[in-house]
C-alpha positions in Angstrom: 67.2 -230.2 95.6 71.0 -229.8 94.9 72.5 -228.8 91.6 75.6 -231.0 92.2 78.7 -229.9 90.4 76.9 -227.7 87.8 78.0 -224.5 89.6 81.3 -223.6 91.2 81.6 -224.2 95.0 83.3 -221.0 95.6 81.6 -217.6 95.6 82.8 -216.2 92.3 80.5 -214.3 90.0 80.6 -215.3 86.3 81.7 -212.3 84.3 78.7 -212.5 82.0 76.4 -211.5 84.9 78.4 -208.3 85.3 79.0 -207.6 81.6 75.5 -208.2 80.4 73.0 -208.2 83.3 74.3 -205.9 86.1 72.4 -202.9 84.5 69.4 -204.9 83.3 68.5 -207.3 86.1 66.5 -206.1 89.1 68.0 -206.0 92.6 66.0 -209.1 93.5 67.3 -211.0 90.5 70.9 -210.2 91.5 70.2 -211.3 95.1 68.8 -214.6 93.9 71.7 -215.5 91.6 74.2 -214.6 94.3 72.4 -216.8 96.8 72.4 -219.7 94.3 76.1 -219.2 93.6 76.9 -219.3 97.3 74.7 -222.3 98.3 74.8 -224.3 95.0 71.1 -225.0 95.3 67.7 -223.7 94.2 65.2 -223.8 97.1 62.5 -221.2 96.5 61.0 -221.6 99.9 64.3 -221.0 101.7 65.2 -218.1 99.5 61.8 -216.5 100.0 62.3 -216.7 103.7 65.8 -215.2 103.6 64.9 -212.4 101.1 61.4 -211.8 102.6 59.6 -212.1 99.2 56.9 -214.5 97.8 58.1 -217.8 96.4 56.6 -216.7 93.0 59.1 -213.8 92.8 61.9 -216.2 93.5 60.7 -218.5 90.7 60.4 -215.6 88.3 64.0 -214.6 89.1 65.3 -218.1 88.6 63.6 -218.3 85.2 65.2 -215.0 84.2 68.6 -216.6 84.8 67.6 -219.7 83.0 66.5 -217.7 80.0 69.8 -215.7 80.2 71.8 -219.0 80.0 73.4 -218.5 83.4 71.6 -221.4 85.1 71.4 -224.8 83.4 67.8 -225.2 82.3 67.2 -228.9 82.9 68.6 -228.9 86.5 67.1 -225.5 87.4 63.6 -226.5 86.2 63.8 -229.8 88.0 64.5 -227.8 91.2 61.5 -225.6 90.6 59.2 -228.5 89.8 60.4 -230.4 92.9 59.7 -227.3 95.1 56.2 -226.9 93.5 55.3 -230.6 94.1 56.5 -230.3 97.7 54.2 -227.3 98.3 51.2 -229.1 96.7 51.7 -232.2 98.7 52.3 -230.5 102.1 49.7 -227.6 102.3 49.4 -228.0 106.0 53.0 -226.7 106.4 52.2 -223.4 104.8 48.9 -222.7 106.7 50.5 -221.3 109.9 52.6 -218.8 107.9 49.6 -216.4 107.4 48.1 -215.2 110.7 44.3 -215.1 110.8 44.2 -211.3 111.2 46.0 -210.8 107.8 43.5 -212.8 105.8 41.6 -209.8 104.4 44.8 -208.1 103.0 46.2 -210.7 100.4 43.6 -210.1 97.6 44.5 -206.4 96.9 48.2 -207.0 97.3 48.0 -209.9 94.9 46.0 -207.9 92.4 48.5 -205.0 92.6 51.4 -207.4 92.2 49.7 -209.1 89.2 49.3 -205.7 87.5 52.9 -204.8 88.1 54.0 -208.2 86.7 51.7 -207.7 83.6 53.2 -204.2 83.0 56.8 -205.2 83.3 56.4 -208.4 81.3 54.5 -206.7 78.5 57.0 -203.8 78.4 59.9 -206.3 77.9 58.0 -207.9 75.1 57.3 -204.6 73.3 60.9 -203.4 73.8 62.3 -206.9 72.9 64.8 -206.8 75.7 65.0 -207.0 79.5 64.1 -203.9 81.4 66.8 -202.1 83.4 66.3 -201.5 87.1 65.7 -197.8 86.3 63.0 -198.7 83.8 61.3 -201.2 86.2 61.2 -198.7 89.0 60.1 -195.9 86.7 57.1 -197.8 85.2 56.0 -198.9 88.6 56.3 -195.3 89.8 53.9 -194.1 87.0 51.6 -197.0 87.9 51.5 -196.5 91.7 52.2 -192.8 92.2 50.7 -191.2 89.1 47.7 -193.7 89.1 48.2 -194.5 85.4 46.7 -197.9 84.6 49.0 -200.6 83.3 47.3 -200.7 79.9 47.7 -197.0 79.5 51.4 -197.2 80.2 51.7 -200.1 77.8 50.0 -198.0 75.1 52.6 -195.2 75.6 55.4 -197.7 75.2 53.9 -199.1 72.0 53.4 -195.6 70.6 57.0 -194.6 71.4 58.3 -197.8 69.8 56.1 -197.3 66.7 57.9 -194.1 66.0 61.4 -195.4 66.8 61.6 -193.7 70.2 61.7 -196.7 72.5 64.0 -195.2 75.1 63.0 -194.7 78.7 63.7 -190.9 78.6 61.2 -190.3 75.9 58.6 -192.7 77.3 58.8 -191.2 80.8 58.3 -187.6 79.4 55.4 -188.9 77.4 53.8 -190.5 80.5 54.4 -187.4 82.6 52.7 -185.3 79.9 49.7 -187.7 79.9 49.5 -187.4 83.7 49.4 -183.6 83.4 46.8 -183.7 80.7 44.6 -186.2 82.5 45.1 -188.9 79.9 44.5 -191.8 82.3 42.1 -194.1 80.5 42.3 -196.4 77.4 39.9 -194.3 75.3 41.7 -191.0 76.1 45.1 -192.6 75.3 43.7 -194.0 72.1 42.5 -190.6 71.0 45.8 -189.0 71.8 47.6 -191.6 69.8 45.2 -191.1 66.8 45.7 -187.3 66.8 49.5 -187.5 67.1 49.8 -190.2 64.5 47.7 -188.1 62.1 49.9 -185.1 62.9 53.1 -187.0 62.3 51.8 -188.4 59.0 51.0 -184.9 57.8 54.4 -183.6 58.8 56.1 -186.5 57.1 54.2 -185.8 53.9 55.2 -182.2 53.8 58.8 -183.0 54.7 59.0 -185.4 51.8 57.4 -182.9 49.4 59.8 -180.1 50.5 62.8 -182.4 50.4 63.6 -181.9 54.1 65.8 -184.9 55.1 68.7 -183.9 57.4 66.8 -181.8 59.9 63.5 -181.6 61.8 60.7 -179.1 61.5 60.7 -175.9 63.5 57.9 -174.9 65.7 56.7 -172.4 63.1 56.8 -175.0 60.4 54.6 -177.3 62.5 52.1 -174.5 63.1 51.8 -173.9 59.3 51.3 -177.6 58.6 48.7 -177.9 61.3 46.8 -174.9 59.9 46.9 -176.2 56.3 45.5 -179.6 57.2 43.3 -178.9 60.3 42.0 -175.4 59.7 41.9 -175.3 56.0 41.1 -178.9 55.4 43.6 -179.3 52.6 45.4 -182.5 51.8 48.9 -183.1 50.4 47.7 -182.7 46.8 46.5 -179.2 47.4 49.6 -178.3 49.4 51.7 -179.6 46.4 49.9 -177.2 44.1 50.7 -174.3 46.4 54.3 -175.5 46.7 54.7 -175.6 42.9 53.0 -172.2 42.6 55.6 -170.8 45.1 58.5 -172.3 43.1 57.1 -170.7 39.9 56.6 -167.3 41.5 59.6 -166.8 43.8 61.8 -169.8 43.0 61.9 -171.2 46.5 59.7 -173.2 48.9 58.9 -170.7 51.6 56.5 -171.8 54.4 55.1 -168.3 54.9 54.6 -167.8 51.1 53.0 -171.2 50.6 50.8 -170.4 53.7 49.7 -167.2 52.1 48.7 -169.0 48.9 46.7 -171.6 50.8 45.1 -168.9 53.0 43.8 -167.1 49.9 42.4 -170.3 48.4 40.7 -171.0 51.7 39.2 -167.5 51.8 37.9 -167.9 48.3 36.3 -171.2 49.2 38.4 -173.2 46.7 38.5 -176.8 48.0 39.5 -179.0 45.1 42.2 -178.9 42.5 39.6 -178.3 39.8 38.2 -175.3 41.7 41.7 -173.9 42.2 42.6 -174.2 38.6 39.3 -172.5 37.5 39.0 -169.9 40.3 42.4 -168.8 41.3 42.8 -166.2 38.5 41.8 -162.6 38.2 39.5 -161.3 35.5 41.3 -159.6 32.6 41.8 -155.9 33.2 39.4 -153.7 31.3 42.0 -151.1 30.4 45.1 -151.6 28.4 47.4 -150.7 31.4 50.0 -153.2 32.1 51.9 -154.0 35.3 54.1 -156.8 34.1 56.4 -158.3 36.7 54.3 -156.9 39.6 52.1 -160.0 40.1 48.9 -157.9 39.8 45.9 -158.6 37.6 46.6 -159.1 33.9 44.9 -160.9 31.1 47.2 -163.9 31.2 45.6 -165.7 34.2 47.8 -164.3 37.0 47.2 -165.6 40.5 44.7 -163.9 42.9 47.5 -162.9 45.3 49.9 -160.0 44.9 53.6 -160.9 45.3 54.6 -157.3 45.8 51.9 -156.8 48.4 53.0 -159.9 50.1 56.5 -158.6 50.3 55.3 -155.2 51.6 53.6 -157.0 54.5 56.9 -157.8 56.0 57.6 -161.3 54.5 61.1 -161.6 53.3 60.5 -164.9 51.5 63.1 -167.0 53.5 64.4 -170.4 52.5 62.9 -173.4 54.1 63.8 -173.2 57.8 
């Protein structure tokens, strides 16, 4: 079915194709639009024969250009509908195309192609934009070469976008890491996402408490935070108490110093704010000796950790780093 005068009769490529789609559209999509521009018609069967691909792929490419506004929707859809009706009314013409000896092979090929289509379509929906050719090839590579299921790849894309990292470079590193760690099923990916989301939440809480805004955390900072939450079982309320204690004692929020406070509370079995307030003091000294300013035991409820001893262990009480 001809498109008439809706498209130019000369082979000139609209600038919008180059400006907006040359880096996003797949190679097949580009071939399809060039063929249509040259012939001024949409004939899926003919294009499928010329390009050696299934007609369904041709229809998918045509709809991409319809959605992009390059092809006139009414006329292009009419061409696709006419081609579909022609196939349905003339099945005998398609029968000889598939030799008898190839009958067993279509099911797995079709299933594989369907999984690829699901992956790419869903990825575009999550990213809210067309995939570039690099992204398309990359996701298919992880699917076919790394044997990562489509739903696992989709979960990685969703996780990256959830944390504002929806770029292919980050997603590909994440998928490569999952492959190395053997994260290749939905439950394993779900557990990874749960653990990482929990870790990010804890780090975000500490960064907000410490007033860290214009930089990220160091590896050492992250190790401290993991220890406070995971090993000691403390929450942000307890960490805030240690933070305020550090400000009172040394006038700064030092990760090592706060870590020492929390470590002492953990060793003493203090788990709640009430237990800390009641138990994190030394008994009054039995003698009248005084060591004011040293941070040692006194009768005024000094803490159960020694500031001078802490400094002698090699900690220089640095600023937040």
